[in-house]
VEXKEGU-497248 format. One record per residue (C-alpha): residue number from 1; residue in one letter; x, y, z. Coordinates in nm, 2 decimals. Example, Ala and Ser with C-alpha at 12.3 -4.5 7.8 and 13.67 -1.06 7.14 Angstrom:
resi, resn, x, y, z
1, A, 1.23, -0.45, 0.78;
2, S, 1.37, -0.11, 0.71;
end
This chain:
resi, resn, x, y, z
1, M, 0.02, -0.01, 0.01;
2, N, 0.18, 0.36, -0.12;
3, A, 0.18, 0.63, 0.07;
4, D, -0.11, 0.81, -0.11;
5, T, -0.36, 0.53, -0.04;
6, I, -0.26, 0.53, 0.31;
7, I, -0.36, 0.92, 0.36;
8, R, -0.67, 0.90, 0.16;
9, D, -0.81, 0.56, 0.35;
10, S, -0.72, 0.70, 0.74;
11, C, -0.84, 1.06, 0.62;
12, Q, -1.20, 1.12, 0.70;
13, T, -1.22, 1.49, 0.83;
14, I, -1.07, 1.80, 0.67;
15, L, -1.04, 2.13, 0.80;
16, F, -0.90, 2.37, 0.57;
17, D, -0.73, 2.76, 0.62;
18, L, -0.89, 3.05, 0.45;
19, D, -0.68, 3.33, 0.33;
20, G, -0.44, 3.17, 0.05;
21, T, -0.62, 2.84, 0.05;
22, L, -0.95, 2.92, -0.04;
23, L, -0.96, 3.27, -0.11;
24, D, -0.73, 3.51, -0.28;
25, T, -0.69, 3.77, -0.04;
26, T, -0.32, 3.89, -0.15;
27, H, -0.46, 4.21, -0.30;
28, L, -0.71, 4.29, -0.05;
29, I, -0.48, 4.24, 0.24;
30, L, -0.18, 4.44, 0.06;
31, T, -0.39, 4.77, -0.05;
32, T, -0.56, 4.76, 0.32;
33, F, -0.21, 4.75, 0.50;
34, E, -0.09, 5.02, 0.22;
35, K, -0.39, 5.26, 0.32;
36, V, -0.31, 5.18, 0.71;
37, W, 0.07, 5.30, 0.66;
38, Q, -0.04, 5.62, 0.47;
39, E, -0.30, 5.74, 0.70;
40, H, -0.11, 5.66, 1.00;
41, F, 0.24, 5.70, 0.91;
42, G, 0.27, 5.86, 0.60;
43, I, 0.47, 5.62, 0.42;
44, S, 0.45, 5.33, 0.21;
45, F, 0.37, 5.01, 0.39;
46, P, 0.71, 4.80, 0.43;
47, Y, 0.63, 4.50, 0.19;
48, T, 0.94, 4.32, 0.31;
49, Q, 0.70, 4.24, 0.66;
50, W, 0.46, 4.06, 0.37;
51, N, 0.55, 3.70, 0.41;
52, A, 0.62, 3.73, 0.81;
53, A, 0.30, 3.87, 0.87;
54, L, 0.11, 3.57, 0.67;
55, G, -0.15, 3.35, 0.86;
56, R, -0.10, 3.54, 1.17;
57, P, -0.38, 3.74, 1.39;
58, L, -0.40, 4.13, 1.30;
59, R, -0.28, 4.20, 1.66;
60, V, 0.01, 3.99, 1.68;
61, Q, 0.12, 4.13, 1.32;
62, F, 0.09, 4.49, 1.47;
63, S, 0.31, 4.41, 1.76;
64, D, 0.58, 4.41, 1.49;
65, T, 0.57, 4.74, 1.44;
66, T, 0.50, 4.88, 1.76;
67, T, 0.44, 4.77, 2.17;
68, D, 0.19, 5.05, 2.23;
69, A, -0.13, 4.89, 2.30;
70, D, -0.31, 5.16, 2.20;
71, E, -0.10, 5.21, 1.92;
72, I, -0.22, 4.87, 1.79;
73, Q, -0.57, 4.91, 1.88;
74, I, -0.53, 5.23, 1.61;
75, L, -0.41, 5.04, 1.35;
76, Y, -0.64, 4.73, 1.40;
77, N, -0.92, 4.97, 1.38;
78, L, -0.78, 5.14, 1.06;
79, Y, -0.73, 4.82, 0.90;
80, Q, -1.09, 4.70, 0.99;
81, K, -1.21, 4.99, 0.85;
82, Y, -1.01, 4.98, 0.50;
83, N, -1.08, 4.59, 0.46;
84, T, -1.47, 4.64, 0.52;
85, Q, -1.47, 4.92, 0.26;
86, L, -1.24, 4.72, -0.01;
87, H, -1.36, 4.33, 0.10;
88, D, -1.61, 4.27, -0.17;
89, S, -1.44, 4.44, -0.47;
90, L, -1.08, 4.27, -0.37;
91, C, -1.13, 3.97, -0.22;
92, K, -1.16, 3.70, -0.48;
93, L, -1.20, 3.26, -0.52;
94, F, -0.93, 3.02, -0.62;
95, Q, -1.03, 2.91, -0.95;
96, G, -1.13, 2.50, -0.85;
97, V, -1.22, 2.60, -0.49;
98, M, -1.60, 2.58, -0.54;
99, P, -1.60, 2.23, -0.73;
100, M, -1.36, 2.09, -0.51;
101, L, -1.57, 2.17, -0.18;
102, E, -1.90, 2.02, -0.38;
103, V, -1.71, 1.73, -0.42;
104, L, -1.52, 1.68, -0.09;
105, H, -1.88, 1.79, 0.16;
106, T, -2.01, 1.48, 0.01;
107, M, -1.76, 1.26, 0.13;
108, M, -1.63, 1.37, 0.50;
109, P, -1.74, 1.68, 0.74;
110, L, -1.53, 2.01, 0.64;
111, G, -1.41, 2.31, 0.87;
112, I, -1.18, 2.62, 0.86;
113, V, -0.95, 2.73, 1.10;
114, S, -0.84, 3.11, 1.01;
115, S, -0.65, 3.36, 1.16;
116, K, -0.90, 3.60, 1.07;
117, T, -1.21, 3.71, 1.33;
118, S, -1.51, 3.48, 1.26;
119, S, -1.74, 3.74, 1.14;
120, V, -1.46, 3.81, 0.86;
121, V, -1.45, 3.47, 0.80;
122, H, -1.80, 3.47, 0.76;
123, D, -1.81, 3.77, 0.53;
124, G, -1.58, 3.59, 0.27;
125, L, -1.76, 3.28, 0.27;
126, R, -2.10, 3.46, 0.19;
127, L, -1.96, 3.62, -0.05;
128, F, -1.92, 3.33, -0.25;
129, H, -2.17, 3.10, -0.11;
130, L, -1.96, 2.89, 0.06;
131, E, -2.07, 2.87, 0.45;
132, Q, -2.30, 2.53, 0.33;
133, Y, -1.97, 2.35, 0.29;
134, F, -1.88, 2.37, 0.64;
135, D, -1.98, 2.22, 0.98;
136, V, -1.76, 2.40, 1.18;
137, I, -1.58, 2.75, 1.13;
138, I, -1.33, 2.89, 1.41;
139, G, -1.20, 3.23, 1.38;
140, A, -0.90, 3.39, 1.56;
141, D, -1.17, 3.53, 1.85;
142, D, -1.27, 3.19, 1.88;
143, F, -1.00, 3.04, 2.07;
144, P, -0.75, 3.21, 2.28;
145, E, -0.39, 3.06, 2.10;
146, H, -0.33, 3.08, 1.74;
147, K, -0.12, 2.92, 1.45;
148, P, 0.12, 2.77, 1.47;
149, N, -0.06, 2.65, 1.83;
150, P, -0.24, 2.36, 1.79;
151, G, -0.49, 2.48, 1.95;
152, P, -0.74, 2.63, 1.69;
153, L, -0.73, 2.31, 1.49;
154, L, -0.80, 2.09, 1.80;
155, E, -1.09, 2.31, 1.91;
156, A, -1.22, 2.23, 1.54;
157, L, -1.22, 1.90, 1.55;
158, R, -1.39, 1.85, 1.93;
159, R, -1.69, 2.05, 1.79;
160, M, -1.65, 1.80, 1.50;
161, N, -1.81, 1.55, 1.73;
162, H, -1.50, 1.51, 1.87;
163, A, -1.32, 1.38, 1.54;
164, S, -0.99, 1.23, 1.60;
165, P, -0.65, 1.42, 1.48;
166, D, -0.52, 1.10, 1.33;
167, T, -0.81, 1.06, 1.07;
168, A, -0.82, 1.42, 1.01;
169, M, -0.59, 1.66, 0.75;
170, Y, -0.52, 2.05, 0.77;
171, I, -0.46, 2.21, 0.43;
172, G, -0.30, 2.54, 0.44;
173, D, -0.06, 2.77, 0.26;
174, S, 0.17, 2.88, 0.53;
175, P, 0.45, 2.72, 0.68;
176, A, 0.26, 2.81, 1.03;
177, D, -0.04, 2.60, 0.91;
178, I, 0.18, 2.32, 0.86;
179, Q, 0.34, 2.33, 1.16;
180, A, 0.00, 2.36, 1.34;
181, G, -0.14, 2.03, 1.19;
182, Q, 0.14, 1.86, 1.29;
183, R, 0.17, 2.01, 1.65;
184, A, -0.18, 1.85, 1.63;
185, G, -0.11, 1.52, 1.55;
186, M, -0.32, 1.60, 1.20;
187, L, -0.22, 1.49, 0.83;
188, T, -0.08, 1.78, 0.65;
189, G, -0.16, 1.93, 0.32;
190, A, 0.04, 2.22, 0.16;
191, A, -0.16, 2.43, -0.07;
192, L, 0.08, 2.51, -0.30;
193, W, -0.10, 2.79, -0.54;
194, G, -0.11, 3.02, -0.27;
195, P, 0.09, 3.34, -0.18;
196, N, 0.37, 3.16, 0.05;
197, E, 0.70, 3.07, -0.12;
198, R, 0.67, 2.70, -0.18;
199, S, 1.04, 2.61, -0.10;
200, A, 0.90, 2.79, 0.26;
201, L, 0.61, 2.54, 0.27;
202, L, 0.77, 2.18, 0.16;
203, A, 1.04, 2.26, 0.38;
204, E, 0.80, 2.18, 0.66;
205, R, 0.77, 1.85, 0.50;
206, P, 0.41, 1.85, 0.48;
207, A, 0.21, 1.50, 0.43;
208, I, 0.14, 1.56, 0.11;
209, S, 0.14, 1.86, -0.17;
210, F, -0.15, 1.99, -0.36;
211, E, -0.06, 2.21, -0.68;
212, T, -0.43, 2.34, -0.72;
213, P, -0.77, 2.30, -0.56;
214, H, -0.83, 2.05, -0.84;
215, M, -0.58, 1.82, -0.71;
216, I, -0.71, 1.79, -0.38;
217, D, -1.07, 1.65, -0.48;
218, S, -0.91, 1.41, -0.76;
219, F, -0.71, 1.30, -0.50;
220, F, -0.98, 1.19, -0.27;
221, T, -1.17, 1.05, -0.57;
222, S, -0.92, 0.84, -0.73;
end
């Protein structure tokens, strides 16, 4: 029995990251950061911070810039203002995500674990009519710890009738996603179509890698 067959046969639950995995939000996020930096600091956003910021809650990201709690809150509020204004026009769905979810939803329970707040997660899902596919959604405000800590993933499995980590997979586009899944004792899938460098993602040694969303449903139906 080869490795793919073992993974396919053992996987009974799939959790997904959201940004960079299901939703293409890179342009949205970068445009939002640019507006925040221009308004608050009067300078362009330092794009070299982009990769380091991926997959972490906003307040954690802003703590890289300032340790002042009041300023972090100001930056957070500005980000939310501009992100809300721009969300529906700049948020995109990766090609192949909808048919992939339609197939997987008939096969096993699905969930989302994101570093966004749950309300923003729901906004993105509603925009593309995706809520129907997920049994549980965990946002940054639903659990006190954040990826790469495994806690949010384990909380999602708990809410899914205590699904077992060793029969679940977490699919995401960032090293923190793979680390969180591994620490939770789950199978891990690398979404190589996301904005992170594939070399950094593969360096975390995910159980399996997918070049496109379509490769996920093809894998589980083969």
